[in-house]
Structures are given as C-alpha cells and as structure tokens.
C-alpha positions, 0 to 999 in steps of 0.5 A, a space after each residue: 454163718 453165711 451158709 446158715 443165712 443162705 439155708 434159712 432163706 434170708 438171702 432170697 431175692 425179693 419178688 420181681 427180681 431177675 434170677 437165674 434158675 439152675 438147670 437141675 430144676 428143669 429143661 430151660 432155654 437159658 435159665 434166665 428168669 424172674 422171681 414171681 413169689 416165694 412161699 410162706 415157708 421160703 422153701 418154694 419159689 414161683 418163677 417165670 422162665 422160658 422153656 426150650 420152645 421159648 414159651 414163658 412158663 410160670 412154675 413152682 420150684 425148690 428155692 435152692 435152684 433159684 439164684 440172684 442175677 446181676 444185670 450188666 449196665 
C-alpha cells in the first residue's frame, strides 16, 4: 500500500520544502535543494539546487529523484 502512495505522488512534499535531489538527476554540489513547484500530473518537479560551480540553478526533473529532507534542529 505504501508503494502505491509513493508512486501516485501522495507523499510528495509541498512547495518551499527542503528536499534532497538524487545525484541520478544531475551533477549537483550536494543534492540539498528546495522544491519550487510540482507539475499538475505530479510527475515533474521544479527544484532549486546548487550545481558543481555552486551556482543555484532551477530545473524541472522527474519527481522520482526528489526526496523530502528533514532538517536537524
């Protein structure tokens, strides 16, 4: 049942949430980023993440590579 929820996008974090972008989605500095928006069909996510030059880039990627990130207090 949990796998079905994940695949349907029900567990996708809301916009402005800190996320981890899987390295398989691109060549990033650390993968730590922020979710900007999610497409209507919940298959593509727009994220802001630092590239290897430490420049923040905003790009659309497959939501399968975006994971919620829990900040430590």
